[in-house]
DRENTORKOL-3810 file (N, C-alpha, C; in nm, 4 decimals):
REM DRENTORKOL-3810
@n.u->-1.2416; n.v->-1.2756; n.w->-0.0469; ca.u->-1.1223; ca.v->-1.1968; ca.w->-0.0168; c.u->-1.1606; c.v->-1.0779; c.w->0.0710
@n.u->-1.0834; n.v->-1.0585; n.w->0.1753; ca.u->-1.1067; ca.v->-0.9436; ca.w->0.2624; c.u->-0.9733; c.v->-0.8804; c.w->0.2992
@n.u->-0.9692; n.v->-0.7491; n.w->0.2880; ca.u->-0.8517; ca.v->-0.6719; ca.w->0.3242; c.u->-0.8955; c.v->-0.5629; c.w->0.4214
@n.u->-0.8304; n.v->-0.5566; n.w->0.5361; ca.u->-0.8692; ca.v->-0.4597; ca.w->0.6385; c.u->-0.7478; c.v->-0.3770; c.w->0.6784
@n.u->-0.7533; n.v->-0.2480; n.w->0.6447; ca.u->-0.6444; ca.v->-0.1565; ca.w->0.6777; c.u->-0.6646; c.v->-0.0924; c.w->0.8134
@n.u->-0.5545; n.v->-0.0541; n.w->0.8744; ca.u->-0.5578; ca.v->0.0209; ca.w->0.9994; c.u->-0.4273; c.v->0.0980; c.w->1.0129
@n.u->-0.4240; n.v->0.1884; n.w->1.1111; ca.u->-0.3011; ca.v->0.2604; ca.w->1.1405; c.u->-0.2948; c.v->0.4032; c.w->1.0926
@n.u->-0.3972; n.v->0.4467; n.w->1.0196; ca.u->-0.3979; ca.v->0.5850; ca.w->0.9750; c.u->-0.4216; c.v->0.6810; c.w->1.0909
@n.u->-0.4059; n.v->0.8092; n.w->1.0623; ca.u->-0.4282; ca.v->0.9097; ca.w->1.1655; c.u->-0.3790; c.v->1.0451; c.w->1.1204
@n.u->-0.3724; n.v->1.1372; n.w->1.2149; ca.u->-0.3256; ca.v->1.2730; ca.w->1.1881; c.u->-0.1915; c.v->1.2945; c.w->1.2549
@n.u->-0.0946; n.v->1.3413; n.w->1.1768; ca.u->0.0393; ca.v->1.3673; ca.w->1.2283; c.u->0.0883; c.v->1.5002; c.w->1.1740
@n.u->0.1927; n.v->1.5509; n.w->1.2363; ca.u->0.2531; ca.v->1.6741; ca.w->1.1879; c.u->0.3632; c.v->1.6433; c.w->1.0872
@n.u->0.4016; n.v->1.7478; n.w->1.0147; ca.u->0.5094; ca.v->1.7376; ca.w->0.9169; c.u->0.6316; c.v->1.6735; c.w->0.9819
@n.u->0.6890; n.v->1.5720; n.w->0.9147; ca.u->0.8059; ca.v->1.5035; ca.w->0.9665; c.u->0.7748; c.v->1.3839; c.w->1.0551
@n.u->0.6488; n.v->1.3619; n.w->1.0838; ca.u->0.6091; ca.v->1.2516; ca.w->1.1696; c.u->0.6082; c.v->1.1171; c.w->1.0977
@n.u->0.5708; n.v->1.0146; n.w->1.1721; ca.u->0.5696; ca.v->0.8783; ca.w->1.1190; c.u->0.4376; c.v->0.8089; c.w->1.1504
@n.u->0.4024; n.v->0.7160; n.w->1.0637; ca.u->0.2881; ca.v->0.6278; ca.w->1.0852; c.u->0.3206; c.v->0.4916; c.w->1.0272
@n.u->0.2577; n.v->0.3887; n.w->1.0817; ca.u->0.2721; ca.v->0.2548; ca.w->1.0271; c.u->0.1337; c.v->0.1994; c.w->0.9954
@n.u->0.1097; n.v->0.1749; n.w->0.8699; ca.u->-0.0167; ca.v->0.1181; ca.w->0.8271; c.u->-0.0067; c.v->-0.0342; c.w->0.8233
@n.u->-0.1187; n.v->-0.0994; n.w->0.8523; ca.u->-0.1263; ca.v->-0.2450; ca.w->0.8447; c.u->-0.2463; c.v->-0.2844; c.w->0.7598
@n.u->-0.2343; n.v->-0.3987; n.w->0.6951; ca.u->-0.3445; ca.v->-0.4532; ca.w->0.6151; c.u->-0.3496; c.v->-0.6034; c.w->0.6417
@n.u->-0.4562; n.v->-0.6470; n.w->0.7085; ca.u->-0.4729; ca.v->-0.7894; ca.w->0.7367; c.u->-0.5588; c.v->-0.8509; c.w->0.6269
@n.u->-0.5074; n.v->-0.9574; n.w->0.5667; ca.u->-0.5739; ca.v->-1.0208; ca.w->0.4534; c.u->-0.6321; c.v->-1.1560; c.w->0.4930
@n.u->-0.7410; n.v->-1.1925; n.w->0.4291; ca.u->-0.8010; ca.v->-1.3232; ca.w->0.4513; c.u->-0.8791; c.v->-1.3643; c.w->0.3266
@n.u->-0.9050; n.v->-1.4947; n.w->0.3163; ca.u->-0.9867; ca.v->-1.5436; ca.w->0.2065; c.u->-0.9104; c.v->-1.5853; c.w->0.0823
@n.u->-0.7782; n.v->-1.5781; n.w->0.0869; ca.u->-0.6975; ca.v->-1.6211; ca.w->-0.0268; c.u->-0.5594; c.v->-1.6623; c.w->0.0250
@n.u->-0.4824; n.v->-1.7251; n.w->-0.0639; ca.u->-0.3485; ca.v->-1.7700; ca.w->-0.0266; c.u->-0.2541; c.v->-1.6507; c.w->-0.0342
@n.u->-0.2385; n.v->-1.5848; n.w->0.0791; ca.u->-0.1663; ca.v->-1.4582; ca.w->0.0841; c.u->-0.0263; c.v->-1.4682; c.w->0.0229
@n.u->0.0446; n.v->-1.5745; n.w->0.0569; ca.u->0.1857; ca.v->-1.5842; ca.w->0.0177; c.u->0.2065; c.v->-1.5907; c.w->-0.1329
@n.u->0.1013; n.v->-1.6178; n.w->-0.2091; ca.u->0.1167; ca.v->-1.6286; ca.w->-0.3539; c.u->0.0638; c.v->-1.5060; c.w->-0.4285
@n.u->0.0168; n.v->-1.4071; n.w->-0.3554; ca.u->-0.0406; ca.v->-1.2884; ca.w->-0.4162; c.u->0.0575; c.v->-1.1727; c.w->-0.4190
@n.u->0.0306; n.v->-1.0818; n.w->-0.5100; ca.u->0.1008; ca.v->-0.9540; ca.w->-0.5163; c.u->0.0196; c.v->-0.8545; c.w->-0.4337
@n.u->0.0895; n.v->-0.7712; n.w->-0.3581; ca.u->0.0232; ca.v->-0.6765; ca.w->-0.2693; c.u->0.0752; c.v->-0.5361; c.w->-0.2944
@n.u->-0.0056; n.v->-0.4385; n.w->-0.2544; ca.u->0.0404; ca.v->-0.3017; ca.w->-0.2724; c.u->-0.0348; c.v->-0.2024; c.w->-0.1854
@n.u->0.0273; n.v->-0.0888; n.w->-0.1669; ca.u->-0.0353; ca.v->0.0258; ca.w->-0.1013; c.u->-0.0581; c.v->0.1347; c.w->-0.2058
@n.u->-0.1779; n.v->0.1888; n.w->-0.2011; ca.u->-0.2170; ca.v->0.2925; ca.w->-0.2939; c.u->-0.2784; c.v->0.4069; c.w->-0.2141
@n.u->-0.2838; n.v->0.5246; n.w->-0.2725; ca.u->-0.3457; ca.v->0.6362; ca.w->-0.2039; c.u->-0.4256; c.v->0.7207; c.w->-0.3015
@n.u->-0.5257; n.v->0.7867; n.w->-0.2457; ca.u->-0.6114; ca.v->0.8714; ca.w->-0.3278; c.u->-0.6495; c.v->0.9958; c.w->-0.2497
@n.u->-0.6091; n.v->1.1095; n.w->-0.3027; ca.u->-0.6455; ca.v->1.2378; ca.w->-0.2443; c.u->-0.7724; c.v->1.2878; c.w->-0.3127
@n.u->-0.8483; n.v->1.3754; n.w->-0.2472; ca.u->-0.9716; ca.v->1.4269; ca.w->-0.3071; c.u->-0.9477; c.v->1.4885; c.w->-0.4444
@n.u->-1.0261; n.v->1.4463; n.w->-0.5416; ca.u->-1.0158; ca.v->1.4999; ca.w->-0.6759; c.u->-0.9039; c.v->1.4429; c.w->-0.7591
@n.u->-0.8331; n.v->1.3455; n.w->-0.7056; ca.u->-0.7206; ca.v->1.2865; ca.w->-0.7789; c.u->-0.7433; c.v->1.1371; c.w->-0.8006
@n.u->-0.6700; n.v->1.0816; n.w->-0.8943; ca.u->-0.6785; ca.v->0.9392; ca.w->-0.9201; c.u->-0.6007; c.v->0.8621; c.w->-0.8135
@n.u->-0.6383; n.v->0.7350; n.w->-0.7998; ca.u->-0.5663; ca.v->0.6491; ca.w->-0.7070; c.u->-0.4277; c.v->0.6199; c.w->-0.7646
@n.u->-0.3259; n.v->0.6408; n.w->-0.6837; ca.u->-0.1897; ca.v->0.6188; ca.w->-0.7298; c.u->-0.1207; c.v->0.5106; c.w->-0.6473
@n.u->-0.0319; n.v->0.4383; n.w->-0.7142; ca.u->0.0428; ca.v->0.3333; ca.w->-0.6469; c.u->0.1590; c.v->0.3897; c.w->-0.5673
@n.u->0.1612; n.v->0.3617; n.w->-0.4398; ca.u->0.2676; ca.v->0.4086; ca.w->-0.3516; c.u->0.3825; c.v->0.3091; c.w->-0.3478
@n.u->0.3488; n.v->0.1826; n.w->-0.3242; ca.u->0.4504; ca.v->0.0783; ca.w->-0.3160; c.u->0.3842; c.v->-0.0563; c.w->-0.3390
@n.u->0.4565; n.v->-0.1444; n.w->-0.4063; ca.u->0.4066; ca.v->-0.2794; ca.w->-0.4301; c.u->0.5138; c.v->-0.3806; c.w->-0.3941
@n.u->0.4677; n.v->-0.5044; n.w->-0.3700; ca.u->0.5593; ca.v->-0.6094; ca.w->-0.3277; c.u->0.5127; c.v->-0.7421; c.w->-0.3853
@n.u->0.6085; n.v->-0.8255; n.w->-0.4265; ca.u->0.5694; ca.v->-0.9552; ca.w->-0.4788; c.u->0.5884; c.v->-1.0624; c.w->-0.3719
@n.u->0.5586; n.v->-1.1853; n.w->-0.4072; ca.u->0.5616; ca.v->-1.2932; ca.w->-0.3095; c.u->0.7025; c.v->-1.3250; c.w->-0.2603
@n.u->0.8014; n.v->-1.2819; n.w->-0.3359; ca.u->0.9410; ca.v->-1.3037; ca.w->-0.2947; c.u->0.9960; c.v->-1.1886; c.w->-0.2112
@n.u->0.9160; n.v->-1.0853; n.w->-0.1943; ca.u->0.9610; ca.v->-0.9715; ca.w->-0.1156; c.u->1.0257; c.v->-0.8611; c.w->-0.1955
@n.u->1.0284; n.v->-0.8746; n.w->-0.3275; ca.u->1.0801; ca.v->-0.7661; ca.w->-0.4104; c.u->0.9812; c.v->-0.6503; c.w->-0.4067
@n.u->1.0353; n.v->-0.5288; n.w->-0.4076; ca.u->0.9508; ca.v->-0.4114; ca.w->-0.3884; c.u->0.9687; c.v->-0.3091; c.w->-0.4998
@n.u->0.8698; n.v->-0.2216; n.w->-0.5102; ca.u->0.8737; ca.v->-0.1127; ca.w->-0.6062; c.u->0.8074; c.v->0.0079; c.w->-0.5421
@n.u->0.8684; n.v->0.1251; n.w->-0.5542; ca.u->0.8167; ca.v->0.2454; ca.w->-0.4893; c.u->0.7937; c.v->0.3578; c.w->-0.5896
@n.u->0.6986; n.v->0.4409; n.w->-0.5569; ca.u->0.6832; ca.v->0.5659; ca.w->-0.6295; c.u->0.8012; c.v->0.6562; c.w->-0.5950
@n.u->0.8444; n.v->0.7362; n.w->-0.6910; ca.u->0.9595; ca.v->0.8244; ca.w->-0.6681; c.u->0.9358; c.v->0.9181; c.w->-0.5501
@n.u->0.8124; n.v->0.9607; n.w->-0.5330; ca.u->0.7806; ca.v->1.0589; ca.w->-0.4303; c.u->0.7959; c.v->1.0056; c.w->-0.2879
@n.u->0.8032; n.v->0.8740; n.w->-0.2712; ca.u->0.8122; ca.v->0.8175; ca.w->-0.1365; c.u->0.9408; c.v->0.7394; c.w->-0.1127
@n.u->1.0228; n.v->0.7261; n.w->-0.2153; ca.u->1.1476; ca.v->0.6506; ca.w->-0.1997; c.u->1.2332; c.v->0.7118; c.w->-0.0890
@n.u->1.2861; n.v->0.6246; n.w->-0.0039; ca.u->1.3703; ca.v->0.6707; ca.w->0.1057; c.u->1.2917; c.v->0.7124; c.w->0.2294
@n.u->1.1595; n.v->0.7250; n.w->0.2151; ca.u->1.0765; ca.v->0.7643; ca.w->0.3296; c.u->0.9798; c.v->0.6535; c.w->0.3713
@n.u->0.9271; n.v->0.5787; n.w->0.2748; ca.u->0.8305; ca.v->0.4730; ca.w->0.3030; c.u->0.8952; c.v->0.3366; c.w->0.2802
@n.u->0.8504; n.v->0.2394; n.w->0.3594; ca.u->0.8970; ca.v->0.1021; ca.w->0.3435; c.u->0.7789; c.v->0.0065; c.w->0.3469
@n.u->0.7641; n.v->-0.0724; n.w->0.2418; ca.u->0.6599; ca.v->-0.1744; ca.w->0.2370; c.u->0.7208; c.v->-0.3070; c.w->0.2812
@n.u->0.6440; n.v->-0.3829; n.w->0.3595; ca.u->0.6916; ca.v->-0.5133; ca.w->0.4039; c.u->0.5710; c.v->-0.6015; c.w->0.4304
@n.u->0.5966; n.v->-0.7292; n.w->0.4522; ca.u->0.4860; ca.v->-0.8206; ca.w->0.4788; c.u->0.5303; c.v->-0.9338; c.w->0.5687
@n.u->0.4349; n.v->-0.9871; n.w->0.6420; ca.u->0.4569; ca.v->-1.1020; ca.w->0.7274; c.u->0.3622; c.v->-1.2108; c.w->0.6778
@n.u->0.4155; n.v->-1.3048; n.w->0.6013; ca.u->0.3308; ca.v->-1.4083; ca.w->0.5422; c.u->0.2645; c.v->-1.4952; c.w->0.6485
@n.u->0.3311; n.v->-1.5145; n.w->0.7607; ca.u->0.2743; ca.v->-1.5970; ca.w->0.8683; c.u->0.1503; c.v->-1.5316; c.w->0.9288
@n.u->0.1449; n.v->-1.3995; n.w->0.9223; ca.u->0.0316; ca.v->-1.3257; ca.w->0.9791; c.u->-0.0632; c.v->-1.2739; c.w->0.8713
@n.u->-0.0341; n.v->-1.3054; n.w->0.7445; ca.u->-0.1162; ca.v->-1.2548; ca.w->0.6333; c.u->-0.1340; c.v->-1.1032; c.w->0.6423
@n.u->-0.0265; n.v->-1.0347; n.w->0.6709; ca.u->-0.0343; ca.v->-0.8915; ca.w->0.6966; c.u->0.0688; c.v->-0.8148; c.w->0.6143
@n.u->0.0217; n.v->-0.7063; n.w->0.5564; ca.u->0.1035; ca.v->-0.6141; ca.w->0.4795; c.u->0.1219; c.v->-0.4870; c.w->0.5616
@n.u->0.2408; n.v->-0.4288; n.w->0.5540; ca.u->0.2705; ca.v->-0.3070; ca.w->0.6296; c.u->0.3217; c.v->-0.1961; c.w->0.5366
@n.u->0.3043; n.v->-0.0735; n.w->0.5836; ca.u->0.3680; ca.v->0.0403; ca.w->0.5191; c.u->0.4193; c.v->0.1319; c.w->0.6292
@n.u->0.5494; n.v->0.1359; n.w->0.6461; ca.u->0.6114; ca.v->0.2277; ca.w->0.7406; c.u->0.6358; c.v->0.3591; c.w->0.6687
@n.u->0.5781; n.v->0.4656; n.w->0.7223; ca.u->0.5886; ca.v->0.5968; ca.w->0.6595; c.u->0.6609; c.v->0.6918; c.w->0.7535
@n.u->0.7763; n.v->0.7379; n.w->0.7101; ca.u->0.8568; ca.v->0.8331; ca.w->0.7871; c.u->0.8681; c.v->0.9652; c.w->0.7127
@n.u->0.9097; n.v->1.0668; n.w->0.7836; ca.u->0.9292; ca.v->1.2003; ca.w->0.7236; c.u->0.8081; c.v->1.2421; c.w->0.6421
@n.u->0.6923; n.v->1.2290; n.w->0.7023; ca.u->0.5684; ca.v->1.2575; ca.w->0.6302; c.u->0.5559; c.v->1.4054; c.w->0.5959
@n.u->0.4960; n.v->1.4297; n.w->0.4802; ca.u->0.4765; ca.v->1.5644; ca.w->0.4284; c.u->0.3262; c.v->1.5895; c.w->0.4071
@n.u->0.2850; n.v->1.7153; n.w->0.4041; ca.u->0.1429; ca.v->1.7434; ca.w->0.3783; c.u->0.0926; c.v->1.6808; c.w->0.2477
@n.u->0.1774; n.v->1.6716; n.w->0.1484; ca.u->0.1352; ca.v->1.6119; ca.w->0.0206; c.u->0.1124; c.v->1.4610; c.w->0.0282
@n.u->0.1468; n.v->1.4000; n.w->0.1421; ca.u->0.1169; ca.v->1.2580; ca.w->0.1627; c.u->-0.0263; c.v->1.2377; c.w->0.2128
@n.u->-0.0951; n.v->1.3459; n.w->0.2420; ca.u->-0.2326; ca.v->1.3368; ca.w->0.2915; c.u->-0.3230; c.v->1.2730; c.w->0.1868
@n.u->-0.3912; n.v->1.1658; n.w->0.2256; ca.u->-0.4774; ca.v->1.0915; ca.w->0.1340; c.u->-0.5437; c.v->0.9767; c.w->0.2088
@n.u->-0.6375; n.v->0.9124; n.w->0.1417; ca.u->-0.6885; ca.v->0.7849; ca.w->0.1893; c.u->-0.5948; c.v->0.6785; c.w->0.1340
@n.u->-0.5468; n.v->0.5910; n.w->0.2206; ca.u->-0.4542; ca.v->0.4860; ca.w->0.1803; c.u->-0.5275; c.v->0.3523; c.w->0.1739
@n.u->-0.5072; n.v->0.2822; n.w->0.0632; ca.u->-0.5736; ca.v->0.1553; ca.w->0.0394; c.u->-0.4727; c.v->0.0428; c.w->0.0203
@n.u->-0.5121; n.v->-0.0728; n.w->0.0678; ca.u->-0.4371; ca.v->-0.1948; ca.w->0.0451; c.u->-0.5001; c.v->-0.2660; c.w->-0.0745
@n.u->-0.4165; n.v->-0.3121; n.w->-0.1680; ca.u->-0.4651; ca.v->-0.3833; ca.w->-0.2839; c.u->-0.3975; c.v->-0.5190; c.w->-0.2976
@n.u->-0.4692; n.v->-0.6131; n.w->-0.3574; ca.u->-0.4152; ca.v->-0.7475; ca.w->-0.3775; c.u->-0.4571; c.v->-0.8012; c.w->-0.5137
@n.u->-0.3698; n.v->-0.8853; n.w->-0.5689; ca.u->-0.4046; ca.v->-0.9502; ca.w->-0.6951; c.u->-0.3205; c.v->-1.0754; c.w->-0.7127
@n.u->-0.3769; n.v->-1.1761; n.w->-0.7753; ca.u->-0.3036; ca.v->-1.2999; ca.w->-0.7979; c.u->-0.1981; c.v->-1.2851; c.w->-0.9067
@n.u->-0.2190; n.v->-1.1900; n.w->-0.9963; ca.u->-0.1255; ca.v->-1.1714; ca.w->-1.1069; c.u->-0.1437; c.v->-1.2717; c.w->-1.2193
@n.u->-0.2438; n.v->-1.3554; n.w->-1.2064; ca.u->-0.2621; ca.v->-1.4617; ca.w->-1.3066; c.u->-0.2922; c.v->-1.3994; c.w->-1.4423
@n.u->-0.2191; n.v->-1.4428; n.w->-1.5433; ca.u->-0.2422; ca.v->-1.3948; ca.w->-1.6785; c.u->-0.1822; c.v->-1.2598; c.w->-1.7106
@n.u->-0.1176; n.v->-1.1996; n.w->-1.6132; ca.u->-0.0592; ca.v->-1.0662; ca.w->-1.6359; c.u->0.0832; c.v->-1.0808; c.w->-1.6876
@n.u->0.1320; n.v->-0.9833; n.w->-1.7603; ca.u->0.2692; ca.v->-0.9898; ca.w->-1.8126; c.u->0.3724; c.v->-0.9809; c.w->-1.7007
@n.u->0.4925; n.v->-1.0219; n.w->-1.7363; ca.u->0.6021; ca.v->-1.0216; ca.w->-1.6391; c.u->0.6233; c.v->-0.8822; c.w->-1.5819
@n.u->0.6488; n.v->-0.8787; n.w->-1.4507; ca.u->0.6769; ca.v->-0.7527; ca.w->-1.3811; c.u->0.5629; c.v->-0.6518; c.w->-1.3891
@n.u->0.4425; n.v->-0.6945; n.w->-1.4161; ca.u->0.3276; ca.v->-0.6037; ca.w->-1.4250; c.u->0.3128; c.v->-0.5224; c.w->-1.2966
@n.u->0.3432; n.v->-0.5834; n.w->-1.1853; ca.u->0.3187; ca.v->-0.5212; ca.w->-1.0552; c.u->0.4125; c.v->-0.4035; c.w->-1.0304
@n.u->0.5245; n.v->-0.3988; n.w->-1.0994; ca.u->0.6196; ca.v->-0.2896; ca.w->-1.0806; c.u->0.5657; c.v->-0.1573; c.w->-1.1343
@n.u->0.4654; n.v->-0.1601; n.w->-1.2172; ca.u->0.4078; ca.v->-0.0355; ca.w->-1.2687; c.u->0.3158; c.v->0.0312; c.w->-1.1665
@n.u->0.2796; n.v->-0.0428; n.w->-1.0626; ca.u->0.1977; ca.v->0.0110; ca.w->-0.9537; c.u->0.0671; c.v->0.0734; c.w->-1.0058
@n.u->0.0071; n.v->0.0106; n.w->-1.1029; ca.u->-0.1163; ca.v->0.0605; ca.w->-1.1615; c.u->-0.2358; c.v->0.0043; c.w->-1.0853
@n.u->-0.3152; n.v->0.0935; n.w->-1.0275; ca.u->-0.4265; ca.v->0.0498; ca.w->-0.9435; c.u->-0.5250; c.v->-0.0393; c.w->-1.0192
@n.u->-0.5403; n.v->-0.0142; n.w->-1.1486; ca.u->-0.6355; ca.v->-0.0914; ca.w->-1.2275; c.u->-0.6000; c.v->-0.2377; c.w->-1.2434
@n.u->-0.4748; n.v->-0.2706; n.w->-1.2129; ca.u->-0.4317; ca.v->-0.4098; ca.w->-1.2245; c.u->-0.4622; c.v->-0.4912; c.w->-1.0996
@n.u->-0.4994; n.v->-0.4246; n.w->-0.9933; ca.u->-0.5264; ca.v->-0.4940; ca.w->-0.8680; c.u->-0.6764; c.v->-0.5149; c.w->-0.8521
@n.u->-0.7158; n.v->-0.6389; n.w->-0.8243; ca.u->-0.8565; ca.v->-0.6727; ca.w->-0.8244; c.u->-0.9279; c.v->-0.6657; c.w->-0.6913
@n.u->-0.8525; n.v->-0.6618; n.w->-0.5828; ca.u->-0.9145; ca.v->-0.6637; ca.w->-0.4506; c.u->-0.8656; c.v->-0.5449; c.w->-0.3682
@n.u->-0.9577; n.v->-0.4870; n.w->-0.2908; ca.u->-0.9278; ca.v->-0.3649; ca.w->-0.2170; c.u->-0.9858; c.v->-0.3676; c.w->-0.0775
@n.u->-0.9167; n.v->-0.2975; n.w->0.0119; ca.u->-0.9713; ca.v->-0.2739; ca.w->0.1447; c.u->-1.0549; c.v->-0.1474; c.w->0.1445
@n.u->-1.1032; n.v->-0.1109; n.w->0.2628; ca.u->-1.1909; ca.v->0.0056; ca.w->0.2740; c.u->-1.1139; c.v->0.1363; c.w->0.2878
@n.u->-0.9862; n.v->0.1274; n.w->0.3151; ca.u->-0.9013; ca.v->0.2451; ca.w->0.3248; c.u->-0.8835; c.v->0.2953; c.w->0.4663
@n.u->-0.7739; n.v->0.3677; n.w->0.4874; ca.u->-0.7469; ca.v->0.4326; ca.w->0.6156; c.u->-0.6901; c.v->0.5711; c.w->0.5848
@n.u->-0.7412; n.v->0.6715; n.w->0.6545; ca.u->-0.7068; ca.v->0.8106; ca.w->0.6244; c.u->-0.5767; c.v->0.8517; c.w->0.6907
@n.u->-0.4906; n.v->0.9152; n.w->0.6127; ca.u->-0.3669; ca.v->0.9730; ca.w->0.6640; c.u->-0.3710; c.v->1.1230; c.w->0.6372
@n.u->-0.3540; n.v->1.2018; n.w->0.7424; ca.u->-0.3548; ca.v->1.3473; ca.w->0.7297; c.u->-0.2276; c.v->1.4030; c.w->0.7918
@n.u->-0.1539; n.v->1.4798; n.w->0.7124; ca.u->-0.0287; ca.v->1.5387; ca.w->0.7590; c.u->-0.0427; c.v->1.6901; c.w->0.7568
@n.u->-0.0229; n.v->1.7517; n.w->0.8715; ca.u->-0.0355; ca.v->1.8970; ca.w->0.8805; c.u->0.1024; c.v->1.9627; c.w->0.8822
@n.u->0.1079; n.v->2.0832; n.w->0.8294; ca.u->0.2362; ca.v->2.1543; ca.w->0.8204; c.u->0.2638; c.v->2.2352; c.w->0.9451
END
């Protein structure tokens, strides 16, 4: 399994970025995917997750500003981030998991510990 993120960068308050995560080594269309972020000194938190049917779940802090989507034909996960704030500054990671053996709707909790595969991360910095 390989996950490769891109699209991070430095933007000003109110700006936008689009993150991408290209996946390989597994049957993408049957996996659960998610975007997570980790700021220095903090735990990794779930930003948004998506299931194979396209159902999504967002953290309250990003609802209405971020949109998670995927292109199964390209094995690619996206995160469109609008109206960025300084508190969005973090390393952003793409996570994947088959969900096998997990309880129903487990992915909606956006718990990083439930995801078994990770990319190397892409840095997002928002200045005020």
